[in-house]
N, C-alpha and C positions, 0 to 999 in steps of 0.2 A: 744330331750333334754328339760327338764323342767326348765324354767327360774323362779327363785324365787327372788322377789324384797324384800329386807330387809331394813326396815326404822325404825325410831324412833326419837323423838325430842331430843334436847340437854340434856345430862345427864341421859338418860334412860337406857344406857347400851348396845347400839347398837354395838359399837366396840368390846366389850367383847363377845357379842353374835355372831358376825361375825367370831371371832376366834373359837368359838365352832362349827360352821358349817365347818370351815377348819379342825378342829380336827376330825370331822366325815367323812372327805374325799371329801367334796364338794369344787370345785374350787370357789373362791370368788373374785369378782371384787370390789375393794375398791375405790369408787369415790374420797374420800378425799385423799387417797394415790396417786391416779392418778393426782389430782390437784397439790400436792406437787412436783411430778416428772415434770409436765408440767411447773410449776413455775421456774424450773431450765433449761428448754429447749425451746420448741416451743412457749410457751406463753409469753416469755420474751419480744420479740420485739413488738407484738401487744399491750401488756400492757404498755410498754414504750411509745408508741405513744399516749396513753390516760392518763396515770398516770406516767409521767417520774420520779417523786421523789420516786416512789415505787421500783425502780430498784437500787439495791446496790450490787456491786461486780458481776455484770452480772447475777443476779438472782432476782426474785421478793421477796422483804422483806414483809412477810405476816403481820407483826405488823403494818408497815407503811400503807400498802394497806388497812388493816382493818380500820384504823383511817380515811382514805380518803373516804371510802364508807359507814361507819356506820352512819346511820341517814340521808343519802343522797340517796333518791330513784333513782334519775337520774344516779348518779355515779354507784350505785349498778347494775342498768340495763345495763349500758355500760360494766361493768366488766362481767356480765353474758353473754352478747352477744359475748364476746371474748372467755370465758372459756367453756361454755356449748357445743359449736360445737367441740372444741378440745377434751373434755372428751368423747363426743359421738363417735368420730373416734377412740379414744384409746380403748373404750369399745368394739367396733365392732371387733377390732383386737384380743382382749382377747377372745371374744365369738368364733371367727373363730378358734383360737388355741385350745380352749376347745372342739369344735366339732371334730376337727381333731384327738384329743386324745380319742374321744369316751366317753366323760363325760356324764353320764345320767342326770345330773342336773348342773346348775350354779347358784350361788347366786350373785345378783347385790346389793351390799351394797351402798345405795344411801340415804343420809340424807334428801334430798329434793325430794323424789320420787313422792309424791302427788303434791307438789308445781310446779314441772316441767312437770307433766303429764306422768311421766315415768311408773306409775302404769298401763297404757294402753299397755305397751310393755312387760309385764311379764305375766306368767301364774298364779302365786300365789303371794299374798302380805303377808309378815310376818311383824308385827309391834312389836317392843320391847317397853315395857311400865313399869312404876313404879308410885308410888303416886307422887303428886305434891310436897309434902314435901321432899320426897327422892330425887326427881329430883333437887330441889333447893339446898339441902344439898350437893349433889355431885358436882354440877356446881360451887357453891360458894367456894368449897374447892380447885378449880383449881387456879394455880398461875395467877396473873394479871387479875382475873375475878372480876367484880364488880356487884352489884345488878342491876345497870342501864344497863350494857352491857348484862347481862343475860336476863333481861326483853326485851331489844331491839331484841336480837336474837330470843327468844321465840315468840315474837310478829310477826316475819316474817314467822314462821312455822305454818303449819296446826295444830290446837289444838289437843292435845293427844286424847281427847274423840272422835273427828272426825276420827282420824287415826285408832283408835280401831274399830270404827263402820264400816269403809271401808275395814278392814283387813280380809283376809281369816283365819288367825291364829294370835294369840297374845302370845308373850313370856313375862311372868311376871318376870322381873329382880328384883323386889322389895322384893322378898322373898329369895334373895341370888343367887349367880351364880351357885351353885350346882343344885338348883331347876331349874334354867333357862336351864342349860345343859341337864337335863333330858327331858325338854320340847322340846329342839331342836332334840334330838335323837328320841323322840316319834313322832315328826312331820315327820322326814325323814323316819322313819319306816312306818308310815301311808301312805306315798307316794310310798312305796315299794322300798325304797332305802337303 
């Protein structure tokens, strides 16, 4: 089974590109979706022990948690030490199920693939990219997003130019999603899938 690591900085179109891989028949593990699930189950108690005010109605309130860790490197590290191992276990289960079904490839949709060293655990890295102007336009159009929050998030991510340099393949989402979709299908075809 070929493991494809899919990544891209905030606002680059990674989530839309992930859906394109699914449309093409590739099983996709969405790390963000996994975190959402974990925030309603096994991550609640470990997070409550460190960030008790982030637990509301028995689940992690992402908005509160974000405020608690944004700009606080120690708090963010504590959160990552809780969440990353849980995501890792969840991902292993997904991969085992995909292997059992005989999937020829799996896509690991991981926003922080390079930042967490996850690129060492995949066969191929695909980076989704767009211009800095397009990235900013997309991100600032999101509800509850500010320029300061955007810059803080982007500052914690490996720069786009570095991601593109380290990628095996780059999907350009800046020319529209139809163009990106063609790139995804061409990439899978080149892999023989």
